[in-house]
Structures are given as C-alpha cells and as structure tokens.
C-alpha positions in Angstrom: -56.1 50.6 -58.9 -55.5 53.9 -60.6 -56.0 54.1 -64.3 -57.0 52.5 -67.6 -54.9 53.6 -70.5 -56.4 53.1 -74.0 -54.0 53.2 -76.9 -55.5 54.5 -80.2 -52.7 54.3 -82.6 -54.4 55.9 -85.6 -52.9 59.0 -87.2 -53.7 60.9 -90.4 -50.0 61.5 -90.8 -46.8 60.9 -88.9 -44.8 63.7 -87.3 -41.0 63.5 -87.8 -40.2 63.2 -84.1 -42.8 60.7 -82.9 -41.4 57.5 -81.4 -44.8 56.1 -80.2 -46.4 53.2 -82.1 -48.9 54.5 -84.6 -50.2 53.8 -88.0 -51.7 56.0 -90.8 -54.0 53.2 -91.9 -57.6 53.7 -90.6 -59.6 50.9 -92.2 -59.5 48.7 -89.1 -60.8 51.2 -86.6 -64.1 49.5 -86.0 -62.6 46.1 -85.5 -59.9 47.7 -83.3 -62.5 49.3 -81.0 -64.3 45.9 -80.7 -60.9 44.3 -79.8 -60.2 47.0 -77.1 -63.5 46.2 -75.4 -63.0 42.5 -75.7 -59.5 42.8 -74.2 -60.9 44.9 -71.3 -63.5 42.1 -70.6 -60.7 39.5 -70.7 -58.5 41.4 -68.2 -61.1 43.0 -65.9 -61.2 40.0 -63.6 -57.6 40.7 -62.3 -56.8 43.9 -60.5 -58.6 46.4 -62.6 -62.1 46.6 -61.4 -62.3 50.2 -60.0 -60.4 52.7 -62.0 -60.0 56.3 -60.9 -58.8 57.6 -64.3 -59.3 56.7 -68.0 -56.8 58.1 -70.6 -57.2 57.9 -74.4 -53.8 58.3 -75.9 -52.2 57.7 -79.2 -51.6 58.0 -82.0 -54.4 60.5 -82.4 -57.6 59.5 -80.5 -59.5 62.4 -82.1 -59.3 60.8 -85.5 -61.9 58.3 -84.3 -65.4 59.0 -85.6 -67.9 60.2 -82.9 -70.0 57.0 -83.1 -66.8 54.8 -82.6 -65.6 57.1 -79.8 -69.0 56.8 -78.1 -69.0 53.1 -78.5 -65.6 52.9 -76.8 -66.6 55.2 -73.9 -69.9 53.4 -73.2 -68.2 50.0 -73.6 -65.7 50.9 -70.9 -68.5 52.2 -68.6 -70.4 48.9 -69.1 -67.3 46.7 -68.6 -66.0 48.1 -65.4 -67.2 50.2 -62.4 -66.4 53.8 -63.5 -68.2 55.4 -60.5 -64.9 56.3 -59.0 -63.4 57.8 -62.2 -62.7 61.5 -61.7 -60.7 62.2 -64.8 -61.4 61.1 -68.3 -58.6 62.4 -70.6 -58.5 62.4 -74.4 -55.6 63.5 -76.5 -56.5 65.4 -79.6 -55.2 67.5 -82.5 -56.4 71.0 -82.8 -57.7 70.6 -86.3 -59.9 67.6 -85.2 -61.9 69.8 -82.9 -65.2 70.4 -84.8 -68.5 71.7 -83.5 -69.8 68.1 -83.6 -66.8 66.7 -81.5 -67.0 69.5 -79.0 -70.8 69.0 -78.6 -70.2 65.2 -78.1 -67.5 65.8 -75.5 -69.9 68.1 -73.6 -72.3 65.3 -73.3 -69.8 62.5 -72.6 -67.8 61.8 -69.4 -64.6 63.0 -71.0 -63.7 66.0 -68.9 -60.0 66.7 -69.8 -58.4 67.4 -73.2 -54.7 67.1 -73.9 -54.0 69.0 -77.1 -50.8 68.8 -79.1 -50.0 72.5 -79.9 -46.2 71.9 -80.0 -45.5 75.4 -81.3 -47.3 78.5 -82.5 -45.0 79.0 -85.5 -46.5 77.7 -88.7 -43.1 77.3 -90.2 -42.0 75.0 -87.3 -45.4 73.1 -87.5 -44.8 72.4 -91.2 -41.2 71.3 -90.5 -42.6 68.8 -87.8 -45.2 67.7 -90.4 -48.0 68.6 -88.1 -51.3 68.9 -89.9 -52.7 71.9 -88.0 -51.9 75.6 -88.2 -51.1 77.7 -85.2 -54.4 79.6 -85.4 -56.3 76.4 -85.0 -55.1 75.9 -81.5 -56.9 79.0 -80.3 -60.0 78.1 -82.4 -60.1 74.6 -80.8 -59.6 75.9 -77.3 -62.4 78.6 -77.8 -64.8 76.0 -79.2 -64.2 73.5 -76.4 -64.6 76.1 -73.7 -67.8 77.3 -75.3 -69.2 73.8 -74.9 -68.1 73.6 -71.2 -64.7 71.9 -71.3 -62.9 73.5 -68.4 -59.8 71.3 -68.2 -57.4 71.7 -71.2 -53.8 70.8 -71.3 -51.4 72.1 -74.1 -48.3 70.3 -75.2 -45.3 72.4 -76.2 -41.8 71.7 -77.6 -38.7 73.8 -77.5 -35.1 73.4 -78.8 -36.0 73.3 -82.5 -32.9 73.6 -84.8 -32.2 77.3 -85.2 -34.9 78.4 -82.6 -34.0 81.4 -80.6 -34.8 82.3 -77.0 -37.0 85.1 -78.3 -39.0 82.7 -80.5 -39.5 80.3 -77.5 -40.7 83.2 -75.5 -43.2 84.1 -78.2 -44.5 80.5 -78.0 -44.9 80.7 -74.3 -46.8 84.0 -74.6 -49.2 82.5 -77.1 -49.7 79.5 -74.9 -50.4 81.6 -71.7 -52.8 83.9 -73.6 -55.0 80.8 -74.0 -55.1 80.3 -70.2 -54.8 76.5 -70.3 -55.2 74.6 -67.0 -52.1 72.5 -67.7 -49.0 72.7 -69.8 -46.5 70.0 -70.7 -43.3 71.2 -72.3 -40.5 69.0 -73.7 -37.2 69.6 -75.3 -37.2 68.2 -78.9 -35.9 64.7 -78.8 -34.1 62.9 -81.5 -35.3 59.3 -81.0 -34.0 56.4 -83.0 -36.3 55.0 -85.8 -37.8 58.4 -86.5 -37.4 60.6 -89.5 -36.0 63.3 -87.3 -33.2 61.0 -86.1 -32.4 60.0 -89.6 -32.1 63.7 -90.5 -29.7 64.1 -87.6 -27.6 61.1 -88.8 -27.4 62.6 -92.3 -26.2 65.9 -90.9 -29.3 67.8 -92.1 -30.1 69.1 -88.6 -28.2 69.5 -85.4 -29.4 69.4 -81.8 -29.7 72.6 -79.8 -26.6 73.2 -77.7 -26.9 72.5 -74.0 -26.5 76.1 -72.9 -29.3 77.3 -75.0 -31.5 74.4 -74.1 -30.9 75.2 -70.4 -31.8 78.8 -71.0 -35.0 77.9 -72.6 -35.9 75.5 -69.8 -35.2 78.3 -67.3 -37.4 80.6 -69.2 -40.2 78.0 -69.2 -40.0 77.6 -65.4 -39.8 81.3 -64.8 -42.7 82.2 -67.1 -45.1 79.5 -66.0 -44.5 79.8 -62.2 -44.9 83.5 -62.4 -48.3 82.9 -64.2 -49.5 80.8 -61.2 -48.7 77.3 -62.5 -47.3 74.7 -60.1 -44.2 72.9 -61.5 -45.1 69.5 -60.2 -43.0 67.3 -62.6 -39.9 68.0 -64.6 -41.9 68.7 -67.8 -45.4 69.5 -66.4 -47.1 72.5 -65.0 -50.6 72.9 -63.6 -52.9 75.5 -62.1 -53.8 74.5 -58.5 -55.8 71.2 -58.5 -55.3 70.6 -62.3 -52.4 68.2 -62.2 -52.8 65.2 -64.4 -54.1 62.5 -62.1 -53.5 59.8 -64.6 -49.9 60.6 -65.4 -49.2 61.2 -61.7 -50.1 57.6 -61.1 -47.2 56.5 -63.3 -44.8 58.6 -61.3 -46.2 57.3 -58.0 -45.9 53.7 -59.3 -49.6 52.9 -58.9 -50.9 49.9 -60.8 -52.5 50.6 -64.2 -54.0 48.7 -67.1 -53.1 49.4 -70.7 -55.3 48.1 -73.5 -54.6 48.2 -77.2 -51.7 47.5 -79.5 -48.4 48.4 -77.8 -50.1 49.4 -74.6 -48.2 48.7 -71.3 -49.6 47.6 -67.9 -48.1 47.4 -64.4 -49.4 45.7 -61.2 -46.5 46.5 -58.8 -44.5 43.4 -59.5 -44.9 42.8 -63.2 -45.0 44.8 -66.4 -46.5 43.5 -69.6 -47.1 45.0 -73.0 -49.2 44.1 -76.1 -47.8 43.4 -79.5 -46.9 46.6 -81.5 -49.1 45.7 -84.5 -52.7 46.6 -85.0 -53.5 43.6 -87.2 -51.8 41.1 -85.0 -53.4 42.7 -81.9 -56.9 42.4 -83.4 -56.5 38.8 -84.5 -55.1 37.7 -81.2 -57.9 39.3 -79.2 -60.6 38.0 -81.5 -59.2 34.5 -80.9 -59.7 35.2 -77.1 -55.9 35.6 -76.5 -53.6 38.5 -75.9 -50.2 38.5 -77.7 -48.0 40.0 -74.9 -44.6 40.1 -73.5 -43.9 40.5 -69.8 -41.2 41.0 -67.2 -41.2 40.3 -63.5 -39.5 43.1 -61.5 -36.7 42.4 -59.0 -36.3 44.5 -55.9 -33.4 46.2 -57.6 -35.6 47.1 -60.6 -38.4 48.4 -58.3 -35.9 50.6 -56.4 -34.5 52.0 -59.7 -38.0 52.7 -60.9 -38.7 54.7 -57.8 -35.6 56.8 -58.5 -36.6 57.4 -62.1 -40.2 58.3 -61.3 -40.8 59.8 -57.9 -37.8 62.1 -58.1 -39.2 63.6 -61.3 -42.0 65.1 -59.2 -42.3 67.9 -56.7 -43.6 65.3 -54.2 -40.2 63.6 -54.2 -39.3 60.2 -52.8 -40.3 59.3 -49.3 -37.7 57.2 -47.6 -40.6 55.3 -46.0 -41.3 53.8 -49.4 -37.7 52.6 -49.9 -36.8 49.2 -48.6 -34.2 49.3 -45.9 -31.7 47.5 -48.0 -31.5 50.5 -50.4 -32.1 53.3 -47.9 -28.5 53.6 -46.6 -27.1 53.4 -50.1 -29.6 56.1 -51.4 -28.6 58.5 -48.6 -24.9 57.9 -49.2 -25.3 58.5 -52.9 -27.4 61.6 -52.3 -25.1 63.1 -49.7 -23.0 65.1 -52.3 -26.1 66.4 -54.0 -27.6 67.5 -50.7 -24.4 69.3 -49.8 -24.2 71.0 -53.1 -27.8 72.1 -53.2 -29.2 69.9 -55.9 -31.4 68.0 -53.5 -33.2 68.5 -50.2 -34.1 66.1 -47.4 -37.2 67.2 -45.4 -40.0 65.3 -43.8 -38.1 62.1 -44.5 -38.5 62.9 -48.3 -35.8 63.5 -50.9 -36.6 66.1 -53.5 -34.7 67.7 -56.4 -34.1 71.5 -56.0 -34.5 73.8 -58.9 -30.7 73.5 -59.4 -31.1 69.7 -59.4 -33.8 69.8 -62.0 -31.2 71.1 -64.5 -29.1 68.0 -64.0 -31.8 65.4 -63.1 -30.5 62.7 -65.4 -27.0 62.9 -63.9 -28.4 62.8 -60.3 -30.7 59.9 -61.0 -27.9 57.9 -62.6 -25.9 58.5 -59.4 -28.7 57.1 -57.3 -29.7 54.0 -59.1 -28.6 50.5 -57.9 -25.9 49.0 -60.1 
C-alpha cells in the first residue's frame, strides 16, 4: 500500500483553468472533515492499513481552519498505522500561509508543501483569477522555511496567451531564486467545462502555437537541469532525493486510497471514485454508505495504463512488468521510435529520450493496445 489521498474541495474562488472538482461554499467544512474520517474508518479494513504517504489535495486544503486541519491529521493517525508514512504533503495557496499556519505545520507531521505559484506576473495571476500576488510566493516560502519546512514544491504554468519566451524565462528565474526542492511545470490546458475553455470557444483567447510551446518546454528542461534538478517525470523536477513519493506511486501503479468527494482509489485490479458533490458525499457517509462508481480493469486496460504512466517517468517501463502477451507487440511498436532516437532500451527497460519527451503523446498512442 502506498498512499492515502484526501480531497479537500474547498476554494475561496475558482481559477479559470481548473478542471478539478471544487466548491466555493465553505459552510460544510466541519461535517466534511467528519465524513472524511468516517469514510477512512469504513475503508481501512481492506488494503489500506499501512500507508507510506498522505497527500492533502484540492481544491485548496489551506483554506481549512487550523483546528479542522489538526482534527483531520490526528484522525488519520488514529484510524490507520502511520508509522511508515515518510511524506505528508499539503497543497496550499501562498496567501494562506500565515504565521499561525506555518507554526502549526512545524508541529504537525506535514513535512512537504506543494504551493501553487503558477506565475510571477501579477497581470497573469489576475487573468487566471488567482487570489495571491507574486510577492506573496516569496513571503510564504520565507515564512515556511523560518519555521523549519525544508521540502517545498512550486507549481508553474507556461504557454499563456501572448506570453513570450523572455517572460517565461523571467518566471523560471524567479522560481529558481527561491530554491524550491521540487518544481512542477505544466503547459496551460484548455479543459472543457472551465471558464478558460469557454473563452477559447468564443474566440477571446487562442492557444500558444506548438513551436513556441516546445521552445518554452525546452527552456524549462535546460534551466532546471542546469540548476541541479532531476527531470524525473514529464512535468516534474526535483533536487536529489526530493521526488514526490506520493505522485510517483501513481506512475508506478501502486495501490492507493482516495477519500472525499470526487476522490479516486485503485487496488491494482479495480478503480473506484466517490460522488462529485460535497453534500451528497457527506449524507451518504453519514448514513454509513459510500456513493461510488467503479470499474474492473481488463488486462488490456492495465497494459495501457502502464504505457500512460511508467513511460512518463525517467524510470521507464520494465519489460519484466509487462505480460508476455503484450511484450512482443510493445517491442514491435517501439522499434521505429528506438531506431529514430525517441526511445532507448537498456537493462530490459524502455524509456523516452529527451527527443521522445517532446512527442510523448504521439509515442504512447503508438504503443497502446487497440
């Protein structure tokens, strides 16, 4: 068993790009935390007795009051054996990091912060409808470090409409000046059912062209690897030993438990997910039930998941982990990419080369079982 994911869907405001389930209503937070702990009690008798990571995601977990956050942390520690947990991560917004929160974190088991910086341009932050200002990222990092937090990850975005390579370089400089232990960087995505997608459909914005996006991604890799970060997953970079253990479990197809509205779980053969509605989630758990949907995975689905996850990472896909039925097919499909330098095969493991990273979606679509 690898991790417990706790979904905290509460936000003070919605960003225009966000496709995750969240709500700006906060009146049900206390009942919701109670439901989380009750769901954990209901599920802990299955596979999930000895987690190695706990991850508070959202939404915006840092909108929880400190007493509620403490109730949640202590409830998890009471419900399951957390003696093997080496990484407790909490996502937060820079403007939520107060002296009081930083002090609490220093006394809690939470030892990793994932902070949504996104950009160091106040204009772009306003356009995204982010509620923090660029200067608050440095203030938050400084405050957390002063209280002993030594593992901080920053999220960045690139490919904003009208953004130049020079502006992206300035964001990277500002990020690196803060010396984060981990950086996640994503191209701005136009996901359906988001305000940003609606703006695209109305012709109010346009996507960054592929050539510029590729140049920005190249700059990202060059700058971060030159600064000593290991590019261990397509969008993730870490100083040695600071890779996200929780997220790595997803890419390595390790079982995990998700609790909360819209949270997903996986046990190796089955995926299930809770209802995407805070009110319905609370009511179902308070009744001693869980309103979920599930799917059982076929061998074909498991193989395709391996392609979509393991090949995202620098660890690659070991052929020993691929059933014999698919191994011959995989090598046949990969042969052209091996010849043309987009993949390597060493130690019985397939990996994307840097050239392959730039066309990873195309390569993976070539390798999946259809």
